[in-house]
N, C-alpha and C positions, 0 to 999 in steps of 0.2 A: 652277527657274524662272529665266528670263533677263529682264532689264529694259532697255528701250530708251527713248530720247528723241529729239526732233527736233534736227537739226543746223541751227540758224538763225543765219546770220551771212553777211556778204559773203564772196565766194569767196576773197579773199586772206587771210581769217582762218580758213578752214575747218580747216586742219591744226592750228593752235593750239587752236581750239575743241574739235575732236575729242579732242585729247590731254587737255584739261581735263576733258571728260566721262568719258573713260576713267579718269583719276585720281580722279574723284568716285565711281567704282564701277559705272558703267553697262557693260552687256555689248554694246550695239549702238546705232547711230544710224541714223536714217532722214531722208530729205528728202521734201518735198512740193512741188507746183507752186504756189508763191507768186509772189514777185517776182524769182525767178531760176531757172536751169535745175536739174533734179533730179539730173542725172548728174555734172556737174562737181565739186560739193563732195565727192562720194563718192570721186573720184579722189584728192583731197588727203587725206581721212580714211583711205583704204585704205593710202596710203604711210606715213602718220605713226603709225598705231595698229594694234592687233590686234582692233579692234571688228568685230562683225558689221555689215554694210552693207545697206541696203534703200532702194528707192524706195517711198514710201508716201503717194501713189502717183504714177506717171508717167501723165499723161493719154494715153490709148491711141490714140484714133482719128485725131488729126492726124499721127501718126507711122506710117511704113511698118513692116511686120514685119521687113524687112531692117535698117533703121536700129536698131530695138530689139534685134535679135539681135546685131549687132556691138557695140553699147554694153554689153549684158549680158555678152557673151563677154569683152570687154576687162576689165570690172570683176571678173568671176570669176577671170580670170587674175591680175590685179593683186593681188587680195585673197587669192589662194591658196584659193579655195573658200568665201569668207565673204559672198558677195553673193546677195541675193534680188531678183528683178525683180518689183516690185509694180506692177500695172496697174489703172487705174480709168477710168470713163467720163466724169467731170465731168457737167455738165448741158447741155442742148441750147443755151441762149443762148451759153454760153461756147465750145462746140465750133464753132458756126456763126458767131458774131459776133466772138469774140476770136481764135480760131484760123483762121477762114475755112475750116473743114473740113466734111465731110459728116456729118450725123447721120441715121443710118438706123434700123435696129432694133437697139437697143443690146445686148440679150442675144445675139442672133444674130451681130451684128458682133463682139462680144467672143469668142464661141465660135470664130468663123472666124480671128480674130487669134491666139488661143492655138494653134490648130491649125497656123497658118502658121509661127509662131515655132518650135514643136516640130519641124516638118518641116525647117526650116533647121538647128536643133540636131542633128537626126538625120543630116543630110547632113554636117555638119562633124565630128561626134564619132564616128559609126558608119560613115560612108562610104555612107550610103543615097543613092539617086538623088533629087534634088530634083524633084518632080513633084506639085505641090499645086495643086488647082483647087477653089475653093469660091465661094460667092456674092460675097464681097468681095475675094478675092485670087487671083492667078494667078502661080505661081512655078515656073519650070522651066528656069532658066539659072543654072548655077554652075560656072564653069571653075576649074581648080586654082589659078590665080594669086590668086583671090579667097577661097580657103578658108583660114581662120585656123589650122586644125589642131585635133586633139583636145585635150581638157583633162585633166590628171591628176585633177582633182577632179570631173569630170563637168560636164554643162551646169548652169547656175544654175537653181534652182527658180523657178517662176512662181506668184506669189500674186495674188489679186484683191481689190480693195477692194469690199465689198458691204454693203448695208443692206436693200434691198428683197428681197422673197421670190424673185423669179425670178433675179436676179443671184446671190443667195446659193446658190440651188439649182445654178446653173451652176458656182459655185466648188466645190461638193461633187462635181460631175461631172468637171470638167476640171483643176482647179488643185491645186497642191501645198500651198497654204495660203490663208488668207483673213485680210485685215485688217478687223477690226470697227471701225467708225467711232466716235470718242469721243462722238458724239451717240446713245449707246445706254445701256441699263440692264441690270442683271442679269436683271430680269424679261423684258425684250425678248430678250436673248440666249438665255435658257433656253426661252422659250415660242415664239419665232419663228425666231431664227437657227439653233439646233441642229436643230430639225425640218426646216427648209428645206435645210440642209446634208445631212441624212440622206436627204431626198427626192432630191436630185441625185446623191448618192453611190450610191444604190441603182440609178439608171439606168446607172451605169458598173460595176456589180458590185462595189462597195466600200462602206465604211461611213464615217460622219462622223469616226471615229477615224483614218482614213487621211489626213485633211486637217488640217494644222497650223493652230492658232487663235491669231492674234495680236490680242489685245484691247487697243485703245487706250482709255485712260480719262482724262477731264478731271480734273485734280487741282488742288486749292487747298490747299497746305501752308503752315503758318505756325508761328512760335514765340512771337509776341507780338501785341498788338492791332493794331499798324501793319501787320504782315505779313498778319494776318487780313483787315483791311479791303481791302488790295490784292488778296488772293486772291479774296475774295468778289466784288469789283467786276469783276475780270477774267473770272471764270467766268460771272457773270450776263450780261455783254455777249456773250461768246462763245456761250453757250447761246442767247441771243436771236437772234444772227446766224444760227446754224445753223437755229434753229427757224423763221426766216422763209422758208426754202427749201421749196417744195412737196414735193420728193423726200424730205425728212426728216420729213414729217408722220407717217410710220408709227410713229416712236418715240413721239411725243406721243399718238397715238391709242391706243397700247397701254396708256396710263395714263389715258385719258379726258380728255386735254388737247388734242384736235385743234383746238378753237376758237382756240387761241393762234396757230396758224400764219398764218391770214389777217390776224389783228390785227397780228402782227409784220411781215408783208409790207407791210401798209398803212403802217406806220411808216417802213419803208425807202423806200417809194415817195415819201413825203412828206419825205424827208431828215431825219427826226427821230432821227438816230443817237444823240444824247446821251441820249435817253429810252428807248432800246431795252431796256436791262437792267431797267427798272422793272416790266416785265411778267413777269419771272421771279421768282416768289415763293419762299419758303424750301422749300416742299415740292418744287417742280420742281428747284431748285438742288441740294438734298441727295439727290434721287433719281437724277439723272443724273450730277452731279459727285461727287467724293469729296473732302471737306474735313476738315481737322484738323491736329493736330501730326504730325510724321513717324511716330511710333508708332501714332497713331490712323488715319492714312491707310493704313499697312501692314496694320493689322488689318482695316479695311473692305475693302481690295482682296482680302485673303485670303478673307474671308467671301463676297464677291461672286463671285470668279472663280478661287479657288485650285484648284478641282476641274475647271476647264474649259480654262484658257489654256495654250498652249505658250510664248508670250512675252507679257509685259505691256509696253505702251508708255505713256509719260506725255505728256499734252498739258497744258502749263502756260501758259494764255493771259495771262500777266502776267510781270513781271520778278522771277524768283526767283534769288537769288545762288547761286553754286556751293557755298558752305558749307551752305546749306539743302538743295540738291539732294543733296549727299553724305550729309547726315543722313537724308534720305528713302530713298535707295537702300540705305544701311546698315541702316535699320530694315526695309526690305522683304526684304533678304537674310536677316536674322535671323529674320523671321517665316516666310518661305517655304522657306528653305534652312538650317534650324538646324544640320544635320549638318556644314555647311561652316564 
């Protein structure tokens, strides 16, 4: 099992931060679309470390397939084959109002985007003629001066971020892997994610075992009461923030908590951000997030996902020091990889 975490820092600190996470014992780092670009920090991390690199995820629809292909190709070359291009849809208000881009049929759009990127990859790596036409994209111009050349390590894999049933099925059909959102549970993954992956994989003549599974888990790790309080508070707020989003209601509904979503959304609309976490009771907290000492978290993660995940990613929505992170990763390696 490999263990990843987010690379969260200003760009000018990305190399140092990646080196610190590598020293702590992590196997990979990922970026997400927050308050900075998802690709630039991975350039710094790729030059400074031997970590696996991934966008988790790059918001897909505002970017052209050619832009994504060039960025992914460059990072795959820079990292010598350690890059994963992770793509996600975001939600309609952000795509239309923050990115000023088109929101169409998200599953069909993502299918066409993956097809387009793969066509570009085939052109560059295999010498195939670029001649791709689908509902969202038309690509038929590639002169030699614009071809970056084949890669020793092959084109980078494409993973999709998925939570809902249809996007998860699409990942099973067309992606090399899938990032499972931290607003998930073991029950949800087993009863919804895996069957939907299998449904999509069957359409493509493969099985869900052909799709790598990167499970992100919200973690609250601590060694004393002060760290415990910070971990619980951070996880409650983050769960409430995710839970307020209609697209994430499927996780709550899987456990009979669907009523929480409109209540949380109403709080955000009223700007009652300080109160948001109060709606996340202990049952919700401990079902979705994984909390405890480093050894306890490692044991819970192994019990929940040890037989499922290809990679495990940690989402820690509060300030955890590097010494605590090192304890956590060390405990996870001992629990999951005792032979090492």
